[in-house]
C-alpha positions in Angstrom: 2.1 24.6 26.8 -0.1 22.3 24.7 1.3 23.6 21.4 4.8 22.9 22.7 3.9 19.4 23.7 2.3 18.7 20.4 5.3 19.9 18.5 7.7 17.9 20.7 5.5 14.8 20.4 5.7 14.9 16.6 9.4 15.5 16.7 9.8 12.6 19.1 9.3 10.2 16.2 12.6 11.2 14.8 14.7 11.5 17.9 17.8 9.4 17.6 17.6 8.5 21.3 14.8 8.0 23.8 14.4 10.7 26.4 14.6 8.2 29.3 18.0 7.1 28.1 19.3 10.7 28.2 17.9 11.1 31.7 19.6 7.9 32.8 22.9 9.2 31.3 22.3 12.7 32.9 22.5 14.3 29.5 20.5 17.4 28.6 17.2 16.8 26.9 17.5 20.1 25.1 19.6 18.3 22.5 16.3 16.8 21.3 14.3 18.7 18.7 11.7 21.0 20.0 12.6 20.4 23.7 13.4 23.6 25.6 14.2 24.2 29.2 10.6 24.1 30.4 9.8 20.8 28.6 13.1 19.4 29.7 12.1 20.0 33.3 8.6 18.5 32.8 9.9 15.4 31.0 12.6 14.8 33.6 9.9 15.0 36.3 7.7 12.5 34.5 10.5 10.0 34.1 12.1 10.3 37.6 8.7 10.0 39.3 7.8 7.2 37.0 4.6 9.0 36.0 3.8 6.8 33.1 1.5 8.5 30.6 -2.1 7.4 30.4 -3.0 4.8 27.7 -2.9 6.8 24.5 -6.2 7.6 22.8 -6.8 5.9 19.4 -5.5 9.0 17.6 -2.1 8.4 19.1 -2.1 4.6 19.5 0.5 2.2 18.0 3.0 4.6 16.7 6.7 3.7 17.0 9.6 6.2 17.2 12.7 5.7 15.1 14.8 5.1 18.3 12.4 2.4 19.5 12.3 0.8 16.0 16.1 0.7 15.7 16.5 -0.8 19.2 14.0 -3.5 18.2 15.8 -4.1 14.8 19.2 -4.3 16.5 18.1 -7.4 18.3 17.4 -9.1 14.9 20.0 -7.8 12.5 19.2 -10.4 9.9 15.7 -9.0 9.5 16.8 -5.6 8.2 19.5 -7.2 6.1 16.8 -8.8 3.9 15.5 -5.5 2.7 16.0 -4.9 -1.0 14.0 -1.8 -1.8 11.3 0.8 -1.1 8.0 0.9 -2.9 6.7 4.5 -2.2 8.5 7.8 -2.7 7.8 11.1 -4.4 9.8 13.5 -6.5 9.5 17.0 -7.9 7.3 15.5 -10.6 4.5 15.8 -8.0 5.0 17.0 -4.4 8.5 15.8 -3.5 11.6 18.0 -3.1 14.2 15.8 -4.9 14.4 14.7 -8.5 14.5 11.0 -9.6 18.3 11.0 -9.8 18.7 12.3 -6.2 16.3 9.7 -4.9 18.2 7.0 -6.8 21.5 8.2 -5.4 20.1 8.1 -1.8 18.7 4.6 -2.5 22.1 3.4 -3.8 23.7 4.7 -0.6 21.2 2.5 1.4 22.4 -0.5 -0.6 19.0 -1.1 -2.3 18.5 -3.3 -5.3 15.4 -1.3 -6.5 13.1 1.6 -5.7 9.7 2.5 -7.1 9.0 6.2 -8.0 5.4 6.7 -7.1 4.4 10.3 -7.8 0.8 11.1 -7.4 -1.6 10.7 -10.3 -3.6 13.5 -11.9 -6.7 13.3 -9.7 -4.8 14.6 -6.7 -4.3 18.1 -7.9 -3.4 19.4 -4.4 -0.3 17.3 -4.6 0.5 18.3 -8.2 -0.5 15.0 -9.5 0.8 14.0 -13.0 -1.2 13.1 -16.1 -0.5 10.5 -18.7 1.8 12.8 -20.7 4.0 13.7 -17.7 4.0 10.1 -16.7 5.4 9.1 -20.1 8.1 11.8 -19.8 9.0 10.7 -16.3 9.3 7.1 -17.5 11.7 8.2 -20.2 13.8 9.9 -17.6 13.8 6.8 -15.4 14.9 4.7 -18.4 17.8 7.0 -19.0 18.8 7.0 -15.3 18.7 3.2 -15.3 21.0 3.1 -18.3 23.4 5.5 -16.5 23.3 3.3 -13.4 24.1 0.1 -15.4 26.9 1.9 -17.2 28.4 2.9 -13.8 28.2 -0.6 -12.6 25.6 0.2 -9.9 23.2 -2.6 -9.0 20.1 -0.4 -8.6 17.0 -0.4 -10.7 14.5 2.5 -10.6 11.0 1.1 -11.2 8.4 3.1 -13.2 5.4 3.4 -10.9 2.7 5.7 -9.7 0.5 6.3 -6.6 -2.8 5.9 -8.3 -5.5 8.1 -6.8 -8.5 5.9 -6.0 -12.0 7.1 -5.6 -14.2 5.8 -2.8 -15.3 2.8 -4.8 -11.7 1.8 -5.7 -11.5 3.1 -9.2 -8.3 4.9 -10.5 -8.0 8.1 -12.5 -5.5 7.2 -15.2 -5.7 5.7 -18.7 -5.2 2.0 -18.5 -2.7 2.0 -21.3 -0.5 4.3 -19.2 -0.8 2.1 -16.2 0.1 -1.0 -18.2 3.4 0.6 -19.3 4.6 0.8 -15.7 6.6 -1.8 -13.7 4.3 -1.5 -10.7 1.2 0.3 -9.6 0.4 1.4 -6.1 -3.2 2.6 -5.4 -4.3 4.8 -2.5 -7.3 6.6 -1.1 -7.0 10.3 -0.5 -10.6 11.4 -0.1 -13.6 10.7 2.1 -11.3 9.5 4.9 -13.4 10.5 7.9 -16.4 8.3 7.2 -17.5 6.5 10.3 -19.5 3.7 8.8 -17.9 0.4 7.8 -15.8 0.7 4.6 -15.3 -2.9 3.7 -16.9 -2.5 0.3 -14.5 0.3 -0.6 -11.5 -1.8 0.2 -12.8 -4.8 -1.7 -13.4 -2.5 -4.7 -9.8 -1.3 -4.5 -8.3 -4.7 -4.1 -10.3 -6.1 -7.0 -9.2 -3.2 -9.2 -7.2 -5.3 -11.7 -4.7 -2.5 -12.4 -3.1 -2.2 -9.0 -0.7 -4.6 -7.2 -0.3 -2.7 -3.9 -2.9 -0.9 -1.8 -1.2 2.0 -0.1 -1.7 3.5 3.5 -5.0 1.6 3.8 -6.6 3.2 6.9 -5.6 6.8 6.0 -4.8 7.6 9.6 -2.7 10.6 10.6 -1.1 10.9 14.1 -3.3 13.0 16.4 -5.3 14.2 13.5 -7.3 11.5 11.8 -8.3 8.0 13.1 -8.7 6.4 9.7 -11.4 4.2 8.2 -13.0 1.1 9.7 -13.6 -2.2 7.9 -13.9 -6.0 8.4 -10.2 -6.4 8.0 -10.3 -10.2 8.0 -12.4 -10.0 4.9 -10.2 -7.3 3.3 -7.0 -9.2 3.9 -8.6 -12.5 2.9 -9.5 -11.0 -0.5 -6.0 -9.5 -0.9 -4.6 -13.0 -0.3 -7.0 -14.6 -2.7 -5.9 -12.2 -5.5 -2.2 -12.2 -4.3 -2.2 -8.4 -3.9 0.0 -6.7 -1.3 -1.1 -4.3 1.4 1.3 -1.5 2.4 3.0 -0.4 5.6 3.4 3.3 4.9 6.4 4.2 7.1 5.9 8.0 7.1 6.1 8.7 10.9 2.7 10.4 11.0 1.0 7.5 9.2 2.6 4.1 10.2 -0.3 2.5 8.3 -0.8 -0.4 8.6 -0.3 -0.5 12.4 0.8 -3.6 14.3 -2.7 -4.8 15.3 -3.9 -4.9 11.7 -0.6 -6.5 10.6 -1.3 -9.4 12.9 -4.7 -9.9 11.2 -2.9 -9.7 7.8 -0.4 -12.4 9.1 -3.3 -14.7 10.0 -4.7 -14.2 6.5 -1.4 -14.9 4.8 -1.5 -11.5 3.1 1.5 -10.1 1.2 3.0 -6.9 2.8 4.7 -4.1 1.0 6.8 -1.4 2.7 7.2 2.2 1.6 8.6 5.3 3.2 6.3 7.7 1.4 9.5 9.8 1.3 9.3 13.3 -0.1 12.9 14.1 0.6 16.0 11.8 0.1 16.8 11.7 3.8 13.4 10.4 4.6 14.3 7.0 3.2 15.4 6.3 6.7 11.8 6.0 7.7 11.9 2.4 6.4 13.0 1.3 9.9 9.5 2.1 11.2 8.0 -0.3 8.7 10.6 -3.0 9.3 10.0 -2.8 13.1 6.2 -3.0 12.7 6.4 -6.1 10.4 8.9 -7.7 12.9 6.6 -6.9 15.9 3.7 -8.5 14.0 5.8 -11.5 13.1 5.1 -11.2 9.4 6.8 -14.1 7.6 9.8 -12.9 5.6 8.5 -14.7 2.5 5.3 -12.6 2.6 7.2 -9.3 2.4 7.5 -8.0 -1.1 10.5 -5.8 -0.3 12.5 -8.9 0.5 12.1 -10.3 -3.0 15.0 -10.3 -5.5 14.2 -8.1 -8.5 13.5 -11.0 -10.9 11.0 -12.5 -8.4 9.4 -9.2 -7.9 8.8 -8.7 -11.6 7.4 -12.3 -11.8 5.0 -11.6 -9.0 3.7 -8.4 -10.7 3.3 -10.2 -14.0 1.5 -13.0 -12.3 -1.0 -10.6 -10.6 -1.5 -8.9 -14.0 -2.0 -12.3 -15.7 -4.7 -13.1 -13.2 -6.7 -10.2 -14.6 -6.3 -11.7 -18.1 -7.2 -15.2 -16.9 -10.3 -13.8 -15.1 -11.3 -11.9 -18.3 -10.8 -15.1 -20.4 -12.7 -17.1 -17.8 -15.5 -14.6 -17.9 -15.6 -14.7 -21.7 -15.7 -18.6 -21.7 -18.4 -18.4 -19.1 -20.4 -16.0 -21.3 -19.9 -18.3 -24.3 -21.1 -21.3 -22.3 -24.0 -19.3 -21.0 -24.9 -18.2 -24.5 -24.6 -21.8 -25.8 -26.8 -22.9 -22.9 -29.4 -20.4 -23.6 -29.3 -21.3 -27.3 -29.6 -25.0 -26.5 -32.5 -24.3 -24.1 -34.3 -22.2 -26.9 -33.8 -25.1 -29.4 -35.1 -27.6 -27.0 -38.1 -25.4 -26.2 -38.8 -25.0 -29.9 -38.7 -28.8 -30.4 -41.1 -29.3 -27.5 -43.4 -26.6 -28.9 -43.4 -28.2 -32.3 -44.0 -31.7 -30.8 -47.0 -30.4 -28.8 -48.4 -28.5 -31.8 -48.2 -31.7 -33.9 -49.8 -33.8 -31.1 -52.7 -31.3 -30.9 -53.2 -31.4 -34.7 -53.3 -35.2 -34.7 -55.8 -35.2 -31.8 -58.1 -32.9 -33.6 -57.9 -35.1 -36.8 -58.9 -38.2 -34.7 -61.9 -36.4 -33.3 -63.1 -35.4 -36.8 -62.9 -39.0 -38.1 -65.1 -40.2 -35.3 
């Protein structure tokens, strides 16, 4: 019984219609994935007797279904119409099931202007993460596909990207030259995700990592499996805003991370938001509706959503974030130079004072001798 309920609960994310609507229309619930005759009887009884489920525990709190998300989006059609792309998906280069071309074709069918191919980096060996050599080969493949798309008159650009594996202090696992060759870098935590103590320092380290522009699935939560990390989210989002970095809504149904409560904090902080399906199959691009609905529910301003940017504006934002790193480096160098000059000046002044005092002492001794 419990196993059947858990299986149906996970499938419910992807049901095209809510069970209560089928009951109202007197249609069989067995048309829903993983609902058999026994569960059909149980669900009908809950709905007819208005036996509302108890408040969900934190492990199952604030997760939308696709049907719920689409009903919400249908009330505001202009919201979804702003969407121009998807910033997280995986291919056969790491742990996905489709190749780059297949994902591009699916994206074109969705009417996207761009997508980012974000296969896992080498540190995540369990997901067949790619090293610098494979990343270079993949980039060449993406360049060739972009040329084919342009030749065919298709207005879609495949962005060279990666899901950079971050260690618990926010450092990546790839050569910086390889990262600088990409159009965009998404960074994510994949280890030490069950720590109970406050992880604010970890997030600040990641956001301050100069080589990433987007922090992916921040909490690391998984439906009914892992609660995710805790932090002072106001501080985290505030730092992201200060550095103009984006924080992701990972729309994979089991993740939905950030959730609406944290998105509301991000809204108050004025933080940029990125949306990615984390798709591992072409059909999973439809998960984007979960992210769109969450951003809508949290009332994130459209101008703070990276996926709503035209491609030229997106590239300009990435370049600006990267230039901030250069400006910080130059500022630090200028500060170091000023510091060195200050130290030198202080040393020279101290030397002059020392010479003056030594001369005064010699003159005083000469006076005493003459007396």
